[in-house]
C-alpha positions in Angstrom: 10.2 -10.5 6.1 10.2 -8.3 3.1 13.2 -8.1 0.8 15.5 -5.3 1.6 14.1 -2.2 -0.2 17.5 -1.6 -1.8 16.7 -4.5 -4.2 14.9 -2.0 -6.4 12.8 1.1 -6.5 9.0 0.5 -6.2 6.1 2.3 -7.8 2.7 2.4 -6.1 0.3 0.4 -8.3 -1.5 -0.2 -11.5 -5.2 0.2 -12.5 -7.3 -1.6 -15.0 -10.9 -1.0 -16.1 -13.2 -2.6 -18.6 -16.7 -1.7 -20.0 -18.9 -3.8 -22.3 -17.5 -7.3 -21.9 -19.5 -10.3 -20.7 -16.2 -11.7 -19.3 -15.3 -8.5 -17.4 -13.9 -10.1 -14.3 -11.8 -12.6 -16.2 -10.4 -9.9 -18.5 -9.6 -7.8 -15.5 -7.7 -10.7 -14.0 -5.6 -11.0 -17.1 -5.1 -7.3 -17.3 -3.9 -7.1 -13.7 -1.6 -10.1 -14.2 0.1 -8.3 -17.0 0.8 -5.4 -14.7 1.9 -7.5 -11.7 5.3 -5.7 -11.8 3.5 -2.5 -10.7 2.5 -4.0 -7.3 2.8 -7.3 -5.5 1.4 -6.6 -2.1 -2.3 -7.0 -2.9 -4.9 -6.8 -5.6 -8.7 -6.6 -6.1 -11.5 -6.5 -8.6 -14.9 -4.8 -8.4 -17.7 -5.7 -10.9 -21.2 -4.4 -11.4 -24.0 -7.1 -11.4 -27.4 -6.1 -12.6 -28.9 -8.0 -9.7 -26.4 -7.6 -6.8 -25.0 -4.2 -7.6 -21.3 -3.6 -7.1 -19.4 -6.7 -5.9 -15.8 -6.7 -4.6 -13.2 -9.4 -4.1 -9.6 -8.6 -3.0 -6.8 -9.9 -0.9 -3.1 -9.7 -0.1 -0.7 -11.3 -2.4 -0.1 -11.8 -6.1 -3.0 -11.9 -8.6 -2.8 -15.6 -9.1 -2.7 -16.1 -5.3 -5.8 -14.0 -4.6 -8.0 -15.1 -7.5 -8.9 -18.5 -8.8 -11.6 -19.7 -11.3 -14.2 -20.0 -8.6 -13.7 -16.5 -7.3 -13.7 -15.0 -10.8 -17.0 -16.8 -11.5 -18.6 -15.0 -8.5 -17.9 -11.6 -10.0 -20.7 -11.1 -12.5 -21.3 -8.3 -14.9 -20.0 -6.6 -18.0 -18.1 -3.8 -16.3 -15.2 -4.0 -13.8 -12.2 -2.1 -12.4 -9.1 -3.7 -10.8 -5.9 -2.8 -9.0 -2.5 -4.1 -8.1 -0.8 -2.5 -5.1 2.5 -1.5 -3.7 2.1 0.7 -0.7 3.8 4.0 -0.5 1.1 5.7 1.5 -0.8 3.6 4.0 0.1 0.4 5.7 0.5 -2.9 3.9 -2.8 -4.3 5.3 -5.9 -5.8 3.7 -8.0 -2.7 4.5 -5.8 -0.6 2.2 -6.0 -3.1 -0.8 -7.9 -1.5 -3.6 -10.3 -1.0 -5.3 -12.3 0.6 -2.5 -16.0 0.1 -2.5 -18.2 2.8 -1.0 -21.9 2.3 -0.1 -23.9 5.5 -0.2 -27.5 6.6 -0.3 -27.0 8.5 -3.5 -25.4 5.6 -5.2 -22.6 3.1 -4.6 -19.2 3.5 -6.3 -15.7 2.0 -6.4 -12.4 3.7 -6.8 -8.8 2.6 -7.8 -5.8 4.9 -7.8 -2.2 4.8 -9.1 0.0 7.6 -7.7 0.3 9.6 -4.6 -1.4 12.7 -3.3 1.0 15.3 -1.7 -1.7 17.2 0.2 -3.3 14.0 1.6 -2.7 14.9 5.2 -4.1 18.4 4.9 -7.2 17.1 3.1 -7.8 14.2 5.5 -7.5 16.5 8.5 -10.0 19.0 7.0 -12.4 16.1 6.2 -12.2 14.5 9.6 -12.7 17.9 11.2 -16.0 18.2 9.2 -17.2 14.8 10.2 -15.7 12.2 7.8 -14.9 8.8 9.1 -12.0 7.1 7.3 -11.9 3.3 7.0 -8.3 3.1 5.7 -4.9 4.8 6.0 -4.6 5.1 2.2 -4.4 8.6 0.6 -6.7 7.3 -2.2 -9.8 7.3 0.1 -9.6 11.1 0.3 -11.1 11.4 -3.2 -14.2 9.4 -2.2 -14.9 11.7 0.7 -14.3 14.8 -1.5 -16.8 13.6 -4.1 -19.5 13.1 -1.5 -18.6 16.4 0.4 -19.1 18.4 -2.8 -22.7 19.8 -2.7 -24.9 18.5 -5.5 -28.2 19.7 -6.6 -30.9 17.3 -7.8 -30.3 18.2 -11.4 -26.5 18.3 -11.2 -24.7 15.6 -13.1 -22.3 13.5 -10.9 -19.3 14.5 -13.0 -19.4 18.0 -11.6 -18.9 16.5 -8.1 -15.9 14.6 -9.5 -14.5 17.7 -11.1 -14.8 19.7 -7.9 -13.1 17.0 -6.0 -10.2 16.6 -8.4 -9.5 20.3 -8.3 -8.8 20.0 -4.6 -6.1 17.3 -4.8 -2.4 17.8 -5.6 0.0 15.2 -6.7 0.2 12.3 -9.1 -2.9 10.2 -10.0 -4.6 8.0 -12.4 -8.0 7.3 -10.9 -10.7 5.0 -12.1 -14.1 5.6 -10.5 -16.9 3.1 -11.3 -20.6 3.6 -10.6 -23.5 1.3 -11.5 -23.6 2.7 -15.0 -20.2 4.0 -16.0 -16.5 4.3 -15.5 -14.6 7.6 -15.1 -10.9 7.6 -16.0 -9.0 10.6 -14.5 -5.4 11.7 -14.9 -3.5 14.5 -13.0 -2.8 17.7 -14.8 0.9 17.1 -15.0 0.4 13.6 -16.6 2.8 12.1 -14.0 1.2 8.7 -14.1 0.3 6.9 -17.4 -3.3 5.9 -18.3 -4.4 4.6 -21.7 -7.6 3.7 -23.5 -8.1 0.6 -25.7 -11.0 -0.8 -27.8 -12.3 -4.3 -27.8 -13.4 -6.1 -31.0 -17.0 -6.2 -29.6 -17.0 -2.4 -29.2 -16.2 -2.5 -25.4 -13.6 -0.3 -23.8 -10.5 -0.9 -21.7 -8.5 1.5 -19.6 -5.1 0.6 -18.1 -2.0 2.0 -16.5 0.1 0.3 -19.3 -0.7 -0.7 -22.8 0.8 -4.2 -22.2 -2.6 -5.0 -20.6 -4.2 -4.4 -24.0 -2.3 -7.2 -25.6 -3.4 -9.9 -23.2 -7.1 -8.7 -23.4 -7.2 -8.3 -27.1 -7.8 -4.6 -27.0 -6.5 -2.1 -29.6 -4.9 1.1 -28.4 -7.0 4.2 -29.1 -5.3 7.0 -27.2 -4.0 8.2 -23.8 -6.1 9.9 -21.3 -4.8 13.5 -21.4 -3.4 15.3 -18.4 -6.2 17.1 -16.6 -8.8 15.0 -18.4 -11.8 12.9 -17.2 -12.9 10.3 -19.7 -16.5 9.0 -19.2 -17.2 5.5 -20.5 -20.8 4.3 -20.6 -23.5 3.3 -23.1 -23.0 6.5 -24.9 -19.4 5.6 -25.7 -16.5 7.9 -24.7 -17.0 11.5 -23.6 -14.3 13.9 -22.5 -14.2 16.6 -19.8 -11.4 18.6 -18.2 -11.0 19.5 -14.6 -7.9 21.6 -15.3 -7.1 23.6 -18.5 -3.5 24.2 -17.4 -1.6 21.0 -18.0 1.8 19.5 -18.9 3.0 16.2 -20.3 5.5 15.7 -17.5 5.4 11.9 -17.3 7.5 10.5 -14.4 10.9 9.7 -16.0 11.1 6.5 -13.9 8.2 5.1 -15.8 10.5 4.9 -18.8 13.7 4.1 -16.9 12.4 1.4 -14.7 8.8 0.8 -13.8 6.9 0.1 -17.0 7.1 -3.1 -19.0 9.3 -3.0 -22.1 6.4 -3.8 -24.4 4.3 -0.9 -23.1 3.9 2.4 -25.0 3.7 5.5 -22.9 2.5 8.7 -24.7 3.6 7.4 -28.1 7.0 6.1 -27.0 7.8 2.4 -26.6 9.6 1.7 -23.3 12.1 -0.7 -24.7 13.0 1.7 -27.5 13.4 4.5 -24.9 15.8 2.4 -22.8 17.8 1.2 -25.8 18.2 4.7 -27.0 19.2 5.8 -23.5 22.0 3.2 -23.7 23.2 4.5 -27.0 23.3 8.1 -25.6 25.0 6.8 -22.5 27.8 5.4 -24.6 28.3 8.7 -26.4 28.4 10.5 -23.1 30.5 8.0 -21.2 32.3 5.4 -23.3 34.4 2.8 -21.6 37.4 0.9 -22.7 36.1 -2.6 -22.2 35.5 -6.1 -23.7 31.9 -6.8 -23.0 28.6 -5.1 -21.9 26.5 -6.8 -19.3 23.0 -5.5 -18.1 21.5 -6.0 -14.7 18.3 -8.0 -15.3 15.6 -7.2 -16.1 14.9 -3.5 -16.6 18.5 -2.6 -17.6 18.9 -5.1 -20.5 17.4 -2.8 -23.1 19.9 0.0 -22.2 22.7 -2.5 -22.2 21.8 -3.5 -25.8 21.9 0.1 -26.8 25.2 0.8 -25.1 26.8 -2.3 -26.7 25.4 -1.4 -30.2 26.7 2.2 -30.0 30.1 1.1 -28.8 30.5 -1.9 -31.1 31.0 -4.1 -28.1 29.6 -7.6 -27.5 26.4 -7.7 -25.4 26.7 -10.7 -23.1 24.4 -12.3 -20.5 26.9 -12.1 -17.7 24.3 -12.0 -15.0 21.4 -14.4 -14.5 18.3 -13.6 -12.5 16.5 -16.4 -10.7 12.8 -16.7 -11.6 12.0 -18.3 -8.3 12.8 -15.7 -5.7 9.4 -14.6 -4.4 8.5 -11.2 -3.1 9.1 -12.4 0.5 11.3 -14.9 2.1 12.1 -16.2 5.6 15.8 -15.7 6.5 16.6 -17.4 9.8 19.9 -15.5 10.2 21.6 -12.3 9.3 24.2 -14.3 7.4 21.5 -15.7 5.1 19.9 -12.3 4.7 23.3 -10.9 3.5 23.2 -13.5 0.7 20.0 -11.9 -0.7 21.6 -10.6 -3.9 23.0 -14.0 -4.6 19.5 -15.5 -4.3 18.3 -13.2 -7.0 21.4 -12.8 -9.3 24.4 -14.9 -10.2 27.3 -14.2 -12.4 28.2 -16.4 -15.5 31.8 -17.1 -14.8 32.7 -18.4 -18.2 31.4 -15.2 -19.8 33.0 -12.6 -17.5 36.2 -14.3 -16.5 39.2 -12.3 -17.6 37.0 -9.6 -19.2 36.8 -5.9 -18.7 33.1 -5.5 -18.1 30.8 -2.6 -18.6 27.9 -3.1 -16.1 24.7 -1.3 -17.1 22.1 -0.5 -14.5 19.0 1.7 -14.5 19.7 3.5 -11.2 21.6 3.5 -8.0 19.6 4.0 -4.8 21.6 3.2 -1.6 24.5 1.7 -3.5 24.8 -1.5 -1.5 23.3 -3.7 -4.2 25.6 -2.1 -6.8 28.5 -2.9 -4.6 27.5 -6.5 -4.2 27.0 -7.0 -7.9 30.4 -5.4 -8.6 32.0 -7.8 -6.1 30.1 -10.7 -7.6 31.6 -10.0 -11.0 35.1 -9.6 -9.6 34.7 -12.9 -7.7 33.6 -14.5 -11.0 36.9 -13.4 -12.6 36.1 -10.0 -14.2 39.4 -8.0 -14.5 37.6 -4.6 -14.5 34.1 -3.5 -13.8 33.0 -0.1 -15.2 29.5 0.9 -14.1 27.3 3.0 -16.3 23.8 4.1 -15.1 21.1 4.8 -17.7 19.6 7.7 -15.7 20.9 10.7 -13.8 21.9 10.4 -10.1 19.0 10.1 -7.7 19.4 12.9 -5.2 15.9 13.8 -4.0 12.8 12.0 -2.5 9.8 11.4 -4.7 6.3 12.4 -3.4 4.4 11.1 -6.3 4.3 7.4 -5.8 7.9 6.3 -6.2 9.2 4.7 -3.0 11.9 7.2 -2.1 11.0 8.7 1.3 14.0 10.9 2.0 17.5 11.9 0.9 18.9 9.6 3.6 18.1 6.6 1.3 20.1 8.0 -1.7 23.8 7.7 -1.8 24.1 10.3 -4.6 22.4 12.9 -2.4 25.5 12.9 -0.1 28.4 11.8 -2.3 30.0 12.9 -5.6 30.1 10.6 -8.5 33.8 9.8 -7.6 32.8 9.0 -4.1 29.9 6.8 -5.2 32.3 5.0 -7.5 34.6 4.3 -4.6 31.8 3.2 -2.4 30.5 0.6 -4.9 34.1 -0.5 -5.6 33.9 0.0 -9.4 36.8 0.9 -11.7 34.7 3.8 -13.1 31.2 5.2 -12.9 29.1 7.5 -15.0 25.5 8.5 -15.2 23.3 9.5 -18.1 22.7 13.2 -18.2 19.2 14.8 -17.7 19.5 16.0 -21.3 20.2 12.5 -22.4 17.1 11.2 -20.5 15.0 13.7 -22.4 16.6 13.0 -25.8 16.1 9.2 -25.4 12.3 9.7 -25.7 12.4 12.7 -27.9 10.7 14.4 -25.0 10.5 18.1 -24.2 9.1 17.6 -20.7 9.5 14.9 -18.1 9.3 14.9 -14.3 12.9 14.7 -13.1 12.1 15.8 -9.5 13.9 12.8 -7.9 17.0 13.8 -10.0 17.0 17.6 -9.8 14.6 18.5 -7.1 12.3 20.5 -9.4 8.9 19.3 -8.3 6.0 19.9 -10.7 3.4 20.6 -8.0 3.4 22.7 -4.8 4.5 20.8 -1.7 3.0 21.1 1.8 5.4 22.4 4.5 5.8 18.9 6.0 7.1 17.5 2.7 9.4 20.5 2.1 10.9 19.9 5.5 11.6 16.3 4.7 13.1 17.2 1.3 15.5 19.7 3.0 16.6 17.2 5.6 20.3 16.5 5.6 21.5 13.0 5.8 
């Protein structure tokens, strides 16, 4: 069975593309491996072979489980796109693992998507009514049908089909579309999902959801794909087009708070630096009379360092995360399932015993995990546990690729801070303010919809109804 979803929030996936490398498949493997945290359910790679055309290999599981040396050797060519997947739209089945490969009389192409399309149901219904046959339940497949539904004259460049298709979709997306000759990198007009471009020493190009993928492939960061932009990569180099001239830099705040790797840079801001600064601001907003600061591994450690530094408190490793808890486990009884947190985390008794502990975490979802960690620290001998959260209270579902389906999943949507504090059995509780979240990255704009309900795109009636649902 899958681990209880309260373990953590989940983001949909990560994409990687490379042009101009004789080891394209191998480089894509390493790029996907570096972004494994963005999706563990499945992965795939599509390459372009001069003789065989577009070739695809994919499977369910982690990157190193799906691919080995023999499989990588089968993927020939100097151009590739890849994908790691966590499903938020579409079932967790092999058919939904990306990249998708489409065979068409006007030219084959492959597609990989990070994000979520809010008008997917409406578009799919329209397309099916006009004769389209869908092979998956993924929202990402909609773009492929829209590209081919767009009328194209003989002299019309393919990019205009792509522009017309992108204008019809709403939501969060970083798309990679690969044909026999080029890669198109596309980003939504709100810039909700990250997408960056790097350059290889041999003159080739790399595109990835996170810049951490550049380090492992030896690429040098060039720039981000801009909101509303389509970057074309082919033998002519890089060319830029825009499908939308009205755009924002409203990056999903959770990319900084939780999802992205600490060594990644998102729109000029390092993720570790953002989290550390959020911890410093959190101390200024909500100091605690305590002896030590402890972060919940792994994404909260940077914020814990910042909080400790600002408060002049010792930063201690009071919780240890097991490296050997897989993404799934077989639990033969409810009693063992209830021990799930202890399989993943353990308290260091000699560190926390007799101490007033400030526990730093990135977010609270249902609250059950927070409660178990607080209990764990008390059982290890902590005299007090003061919880500080390096983001605002989560009160609304996300429709852009973060795995929050409804308010029913969010304890802060129904309880005050004081009530949440009581529910998780902490001595005190405080959250970082929305203003503090902005200040941590010196940002003037972020998507904070899951915190304040201000969605950057229009929502179909079905999603509005879900958002207004009372728990």
